[in-house]
C-alpha positions as CSV (number, residue, x, y, z in Angstrom):
1,M,-64.4,114.1,-52.4
2,N,-63.8,117.6,-53.5
3,A,-63.7,119.8,-50.3
4,Q,-66.3,122.2,-51.7
5,L,-68.9,119.5,-52.4
6,E,-71.2,118.1,-49.7
7,A,-73.4,115.1,-49.8
8,R,-76.6,115.5,-48.0
9,L,-80.2,114.3,-48.1
10,I,-82.6,115.9,-50.5
11,A,-85.7,117.3,-49.0
12,Q,-89.1,117.4,-50.7
13,D,-88.9,121.3,-51.0
14,Q,-85.8,120.9,-53.1
15,V,-87.6,119.2,-56.0
16,D,-86.8,122.2,-58.4
17,A,-83.1,121.5,-57.9
18,V,-83.6,117.8,-59.0
19,Q,-85.8,118.9,-61.8
20,R,-83.1,121.3,-63.0
21,V,-80.5,118.4,-63.1
22,M,-82.9,116.1,-64.9
23,E,-83.8,118.7,-67.5
24,S,-80.0,119.2,-68.1
25,N,-79.9,115.6,-69.1
26,A,-82.6,115.4,-71.7
27,Q,-80.5,112.9,-73.7
28,Y,-81.0,110.4,-70.8
29,S,-84.8,111.0,-70.8
30,W,-84.9,110.6,-74.6
31,H,-83.1,107.2,-74.4
32,V,-85.3,105.7,-71.7
33,S,-88.7,107.3,-72.4
34,G,-88.5,108.8,-76.0
35,A,-89.4,112.3,-74.6
36,Q,-88.1,115.3,-72.8
37,P,-88.2,115.2,-69.0
38,T,-91.8,116.0,-67.9
39,P,-92.5,119.0,-65.6
40,T,-93.2,116.5,-62.8
41,A,-90.0,114.2,-63.5
42,A,-88.3,115.2,-60.3
43,S,-91.4,114.8,-58.1
44,D,-92.0,111.4,-59.8
45,V,-88.5,110.2,-58.9
46,L,-88.6,111.5,-55.3
47,T,-91.9,109.7,-54.6
48,A,-91.8,106.6,-56.8
49,L,-91.7,103.2,-54.8
50,P,-92.0,99.7,-56.1
51,P,-94.9,97.7,-54.6
52,N,-94.6,96.8,-51.0
53,V,-91.7,99.2,-50.4
54,S,-92.0,101.6,-47.4
55,I,-91.1,105.2,-47.8
56,T,-88.6,104.7,-45.0
57,Q,-86.5,102.5,-47.4
58,K,-86.1,105.4,-49.8
59,V,-83.1,107.7,-49.6
60,D,-82.6,110.6,-52.0
61,L,-79.0,111.9,-51.7
62,G,-77.6,114.9,-53.3
63,L,-74.2,116.3,-54.0
64,W,-74.2,120.0,-53.4
65,D,-71.7,122.7,-54.7
66,G,-72.7,125.4,-52.3
67,G,-76.5,125.9,-52.8
68,D,-76.4,124.2,-56.2
69,L,-77.3,120.5,-56.6
70,V,-74.8,119.0,-59.0
71,A,-75.6,115.2,-58.7
72,F,-78.2,113.1,-57.0
73,A,-78.9,109.4,-56.4
74,D,-82.2,107.8,-55.6
75,V,-81.6,104.7,-53.4
76,L,-83.9,102.0,-52.1
77,I,-82.4,100.3,-49.0
78,G,-83.4,96.6,-48.6
79,W,-84.8,96.2,-52.0
80,P,-85.4,93.8,-53.7
81,S,-83.9,91.8,-50.8
82,S,-82.9,92.9,-47.3
83,S,-79.2,92.6,-48.2
84,T,-79.4,94.8,-51.3
85,A,-79.5,98.6,-51.9
86,H,-80.8,99.5,-55.3
87,I,-79.7,102.7,-57.0
88,G,-82.7,103.7,-59.1
89,L,-81.2,106.7,-60.6
90,L,-77.8,108.5,-60.4
91,M,-77.5,111.7,-62.4
92,T,-75.1,114.5,-62.6
93,E,-75.6,118.0,-63.9
94,R,-74.9,117.8,-67.7
95,S,-72.7,120.9,-67.7
96,R,-70.4,119.3,-65.3
97,H,-70.0,115.9,-66.9
98,G,-66.4,114.8,-66.9
99,E,-65.6,116.3,-63.4
100,G,-66.0,113.1,-61.5
101,L,-69.2,114.0,-59.8
102,G,-70.9,110.7,-60.7
103,R,-68.1,108.8,-59.0
104,Q,-68.3,111.2,-55.9
105,M,-72.1,110.8,-55.8
106,H,-71.6,106.9,-55.9
107,D,-68.9,107.2,-53.1
108,A,-71.6,109.0,-51.0
109,V,-74.0,106.2,-51.6
110,L,-71.3,103.7,-50.6
111,D,-70.8,105.7,-47.4
112,L,-74.6,105.6,-46.7
113,V,-74.8,101.9,-47.0
114,S,-71.4,100.7,-45.8
115,G,-72.2,101.3,-42.3
116,R,-75.2,98.9,-42.5
117,T,-74.3,95.4,-41.8
118,D,-77.4,94.2,-43.5
119,V,-76.6,95.7,-46.9
120,Q,-74.0,93.6,-48.8
121,T,-74.8,94.3,-52.4
122,L,-75.5,97.4,-54.5
123,R,-77.4,97.0,-57.7
124,V,-78.6,99.1,-60.6
125,S,-80.8,98.5,-63.6
126,I,-79.4,99.5,-67.0
127,V,-81.8,100.0,-69.9
128,D,-80.4,98.7,-73.2
129,A,-81.6,101.9,-74.9
130,N,-79.1,103.9,-72.7
131,S,-76.4,101.1,-72.2
132,D,-73.8,102.8,-74.5
133,L,-73.7,105.7,-72.0
134,A,-74.3,103.9,-68.7
135,E,-72.5,100.6,-68.9
136,P,-69.0,102.1,-69.1
137,F,-69.6,104.2,-66.0
138,W,-71.0,101.4,-63.9
139,I,-68.2,99.0,-65.1
140,R,-65.6,101.6,-63.9
141,L,-67.2,101.5,-60.4
142,G,-66.9,97.6,-60.3
143,Y,-70.5,96.6,-61.4
144,E,-71.0,93.4,-63.3
145,S,-74.0,92.0,-65.1
146,T,-76.0,89.5,-63.1
147,G,-77.6,88.1,-66.2
148,E,-81.0,89.1,-64.9
149,A,-83.2,90.9,-67.5
150,A,-86.7,92.1,-67.9
151,P,-88.8,93.8,-70.7
152,Y,-88.8,97.6,-70.2
153,F,-91.4,99.9,-71.5
154,S,-91.6,103.7,-70.9
155,G,-93.3,106.2,-73.1
156,S,-92.4,105.2,-76.7
157,V,-89.3,103.2,-75.6
158,E,-89.4,99.4,-75.7
159,S,-86.2,97.9,-74.5
160,T,-84.7,95.5,-72.0
161,A,-83.6,96.4,-68.5
162,R,-80.6,94.4,-67.2
163,I,-79.5,94.1,-63.5
164,W,-75.9,94.9,-62.6
165,A,-74.4,94.5,-59.1
166,R,-71.4,94.8,-57.0
167,P,-70.4,94.0,-53.4
168,V,-70.4,96.8,-50.9
169,E,-67.2,95.8,-49.2
170,T,-65.1,96.7,-52.2
171,S,-66.3,100.3,-51.9
172,R,-62.9,102.0,-52.1
173,M,-61.3,99.5,-54.6
174,F,-62.7,101.3,-57.5
175,S,-62.6,104.8,-56.2
176,N,-59.2,105.8,-57.4
């Protein structure tokens, strides 16, 4: 990881920093909802939980360049099974795309879960409407499609969400 960058938890009072990163990625929002990020997009991400999931399972991790948030990941530990950590969203500051921040943010997520003997699998959901941008990134990190799919509806977007996964123990195999 770049020496000037630091991975640390995102506090609720840092919602404006998350909102700024989300607004810098309006293209993602258009792909998955058909609209610009809402004024509450960051707050929604930081508080959203699937049914029957405890807030103690949710970790919001940021990659900071000094006082600036340059990437973040929303992670559910032990969901949908106790041996899985689900990355609900991983996003980098748009103006810094191509700097390897997504990989560094993913490495921080791996560091978070690799010390937990109960978590063996990382998983993500890729919406078909955004797959042309998302799939190459996740493939480079060692993710493979599980074949699981479900209908996806958000705003004006009707698509399919597909599950991709990778084992935790290969964490550094794809990091170079």
